[in-house]
C-alpha positions in Angstrom: 9.1 -17.5 31.7 11.6 -14.8 30.9 15.1 -15.0 29.5 17.2 -11.9 28.9 20.2 -11.3 26.6 21.7 -8.1 27.9 24.3 -6.1 26.2 27.2 -4.6 28.1 28.2 -2.3 25.2 28.5 1.4 25.8 27.6 2.0 22.1 24.1 3.7 22.1 23.1 1.6 19.0 23.5 -1.7 20.9 20.4 -3.5 22.0 19.3 -6.1 24.6 16.7 -8.7 24.0 14.2 -10.7 26.1 12.5 -13.9 25.3 9.1 -14.1 27.0 6.5 -16.8 27.1 3.0 -16.8 28.6 3.1 -13.1 29.1 -0.4 -12.2 27.8 -1.9 -15.7 27.8 -0.6 -19.2 28.1 1.1 -20.3 24.9 2.4 -17.0 23.5 6.0 -16.3 22.7 7.5 -12.8 22.3 11.0 -11.5 21.5 11.3 -8.0 22.9 14.0 -5.4 22.1 15.3 -2.6 24.3 15.0 1.0 23.0 18.7 1.7 23.7 21.8 0.0 25.2 20.8 0.6 28.8 17.0 0.1 28.8 15.2 -3.0 30.1 14.2 -5.2 27.1 11.1 -6.3 28.9 9.8 -2.8 28.5 10.9 -2.6 24.9 9.4 -3.3 21.5 7.7 -6.6 20.7 9.7 -7.4 17.5 8.5 -11.0 17.0 5.2 -12.4 18.5 3.7 -15.8 18.2 0.2 -15.9 19.6 -1.2 -19.1 21.3 -3.1 -19.9 18.1 0.1 -19.7 16.0 -0.4 -16.3 14.4 2.9 -14.6 13.9 3.6 -10.9 14.1 6.9 -9.4 12.8 8.6 -6.1 13.1 6.6 -4.7 15.9 7.3 -1.2 16.9 4.9 -1.0 19.9 5.6 -1.5 23.6 2.0 -2.7 24.0 1.9 -6.2 25.5 -1.1 -7.2 23.4 0.1 -10.1 21.3 -0.1 -8.7 17.8 -0.6 -5.0 18.5 2.0 -2.9 16.6 3.2 -5.7 14.3 4.2 -4.4 10.9 3.5 -7.8 9.3 1.2 -10.6 10.5 0.9 -14.2 9.3 -2.4 -15.9 10.1 -1.8 -19.5 10.9 -5.4 -20.6 10.3 -5.9 -19.4 6.7 -2.3 -18.4 5.7 -3.4 -14.8 5.1 -0.6 -12.2 5.3 -1.2 -8.7 6.5 1.2 -5.8 6.1 0.1 -2.7 8.1 -2.9 -4.7 9.4 -3.1 -7.3 12.1 -6.3 -9.0 10.7 -5.8 -9.7 7.0 -8.9 -10.6 5.1 -7.2 -12.0 2.0 -4.1 -14.0 1.1 -2.3 -10.6 1.0 -3.7 -7.5 2.5 -1.7 -4.3 2.5 -2.8 -1.2 4.5 -0.9 1.5 2.7 0.9 2.1 -0.6 2.5 -0.7 -2.7 5.6 -0.3 -4.8 7.1 -2.8 -7.2 10.6 -1.8 -8.4 13.8 -3.1 -10.0 15.7 -0.5 -8.0 15.7 2.3 -10.5 13.2 5.2 -10.5 12.2 4.5 -14.2 11.3 0.9 -13.5 8.8 1.4 -10.7 5.1 0.8 -10.3 3.4 2.2 -7.3 -0.2 1.7 -6.1 -1.5 4.4 -3.8 -4.2 3.1 -1.6 -5.4 6.4 -0.3 -5.7 8.2 -3.7 -6.8 5.1 -5.8 -3.9 5.8 -8.1 -1.5 3.4 -10.0 1.7 5.1 -11.0 3.9 3.5 -13.6 7.5 4.6 -13.9 8.4 7.9 -12.3 5.8 10.3 -13.9 3.0 8.3 -15.6 -0.2 7.8 -13.6 -3.4 5.8 -14.0 -6.0 7.0 -11.6 -9.2 5.3 -10.5 -11.1 8.0 -8.8 -13.6 6.9 -6.1 -17.0 8.4 -5.5 -15.9 11.1 -3.2 -19.3 12.8 -2.7 -21.4 9.5 -2.5 -23.7 10.5 -5.4 -22.0 8.4 -8.2 -21.3 11.4 -10.3 -17.6 11.9 -9.9 -16.0 8.4 -10.6 -13.6 8.2 -13.5 -10.5 6.6 -14.8 -7.8 8.8 -16.2 -4.4 8.5 -17.7 -1.9 11.3 -16.9 1.7 12.2 -17.6 4.3 14.6 -16.2 3.6 13.7 -12.6 -0.2 13.9 -13.2 0.0 17.5 -14.3 -1.2 16.7 -17.9 -4.2 14.5 -18.6 -4.0 12.3 -21.7 -7.3 10.4 -21.6 -10.3 10.0 -19.3 -13.2 7.5 -19.0 -16.0 9.2 -17.0 -18.8 7.8 -14.9 -21.1 7.6 -18.0 -18.6 5.6 -20.0 -17.7 8.5 -22.2 -14.1 8.6 -23.4 -12.2 11.9 -23.7 -8.9 12.2 -25.4 -7.3 15.6 -24.8 -10.4 16.6 -22.7 -11.3 15.9 -19.1 -15.1 16.4 -19.7 -16.2 14.3 -22.8 -19.7 15.1 -23.8 -20.3 12.1 -26.0 -19.2 8.4 -26.3 -15.9 9.5 -27.8 -14.6 13.1 -27.8 -11.2 14.0 -29.2 -9.8 17.4 -28.6 -6.8 18.4 -30.7 -5.8 18.2 -34.3 -8.0 15.3 -35.3 -7.7 11.5 -35.7 -6.4 9.0 -38.2 -8.7 6.2 -39.4 -7.3 3.5 -41.6 -4.2 5.5 -42.2 -6.2 8.5 -43.3 -6.0 11.7 -41.2 -9.4 13.2 -40.5 -10.4 16.5 -38.9 -14.1 15.9 -39.5 -16.4 12.9 -39.7 -17.8 12.0 -43.1 -21.6 12.4 -43.6 -23.5 9.3 -42.4 -20.5 7.9 -40.4 
């Protein structure tokens, strides 16, 4: 079954729509959108898709007629999982790509970069979880950086060593700089026996 809503507008931003059922298999329902004001919507983008088992795909940007192919967001009707950037979410929320939480201002933003294993808080403070890039378990670390990741403040390396002011701590705790304060007392050296 096909039902078309065609525009007669000469404006190039106008769109026509088609409601289609049983296109790929019995029981599916698709809303397709034309690519411009003159194109056939049946050949356009699958903007909303409901598969026979009730899964819902939204925001499709593909002309592929496969039910959920090209959907930007998918809701799985069986387990309630929601996928953004993936058509087969394996958790309640699975996002394939970066995630940003924001109040609308650059200084109140938290971004999780999926590709680089990085969590950025505000506009220029980073927390990086570095993956094992060479598969030998020697280069994993957690680091805190500032100034758009140009300056490193602290690092926890693969051995659990903590470095403050250094990216290569050689002991459990290594502080590079002008010393530390313990109990309100500035120290530049460790007391004997401490």
